[in-house]
C-alpha positions in Angstrom: 120.2 -69.5 -31.9 119.6 -69.3 -28.2 121.5 -71.4 -25.7 122.4 -71.4 -22.0 126.0 -71.4 -20.7 127.4 -71.5 -17.2 130.0 -69.0 -16.2 131.7 -68.4 -12.9 130.2 -65.3 -11.2 133.3 -63.2 -11.3 133.8 -63.9 -15.1 130.2 -63.1 -15.8 130.4 -59.8 -13.8 133.6 -58.8 -15.6 132.0 -59.6 -19.0 128.8 -57.8 -18.2 130.8 -54.7 -17.1 133.0 -54.8 -20.2 130.0 -55.1 -22.5 128.3 -52.1 -20.8 131.5 -50.0 -21.1 131.8 -50.8 -24.8 128.1 -50.4 -25.4 127.6 -53.9 -26.8 125.4 -56.7 -25.7 126.8 -59.7 -23.7 125.8 -61.9 -26.7 128.0 -59.8 -29.0 130.9 -60.0 -26.6 130.6 -63.8 -26.3 130.2 -64.2 -30.0 133.3 -62.0 -30.7 135.4 -63.9 -28.1 134.4 -67.2 -29.5 135.2 -66.1 -33.1 138.7 -64.9 -32.0 139.5 -68.0 -30.1 138.4 -70.3 -32.9 140.3 -68.4 -35.5 143.4 -68.5 -33.3 143.1 -72.3 -33.0 142.6 -73.0 -36.7 145.7 -71.1 -37.9 148.0 -73.0 -35.6 150.0 -75.6 -37.5 150.4 -78.9 -35.8 153.9 -79.5 -34.4 156.3 -80.9 -36.9 156.9 -84.6 -36.6 160.4 -85.6 -35.5 161.6 -89.1 -35.8 163.9 -90.1 -33.0 166.7 -92.5 -34.0 169.4 -94.2 -32.0 172.7 -95.8 -32.8 173.6 -99.4 -32.0 172.2 -102.9 -32.3 168.7 -102.9 -30.9 166.9 -105.6 -32.8 167.9 -109.1 -33.6 168.2 -109.3 -37.4 166.7 -112.8 -37.4 163.6 -111.6 -35.7 160.4 -111.5 -37.7 158.6 -108.3 -36.7 155.4 -109.5 -38.3 155.1 -112.2 -35.6 154.2 -110.2 -32.4 153.6 -113.4 -30.4 157.3 -114.3 -31.0 158.3 -110.8 -29.8 156.3 -111.1 -26.6 157.7 -114.5 -26.0 161.3 -113.2 -26.3 160.5 -110.3 -24.0 159.1 -112.6 -21.4 162.1 -114.9 -21.7 164.5 -111.9 -21.3 162.6 -110.6 -18.3 162.6 -114.1 -16.7 166.3 -114.5 -17.2 167.1 -111.0 -15.9 165.0 -111.6 -12.8 166.6 -115.0 -12.1 170.1 -113.6 -12.7 169.6 -111.0 -9.9 168.8 -113.8 -7.3 
């Protein structure tokens, strides 16, 4: 398949010189570089998930977590009370 790519001039010149020194075409060099880069990417395992936990009482046990509107209302109330307490 033929395609066009844009490269910075210094990178292109370095690649062209490398290909000439190793007696390969620029296409072969680009193909090889892409294969190496893609193979490197696919073997990396995603970082292991770590659950962060904290101690203490963070949530009101009577709070229904399925009712987000209630959560938002409580947050607004708390923010309002804190703002007024500072005045």
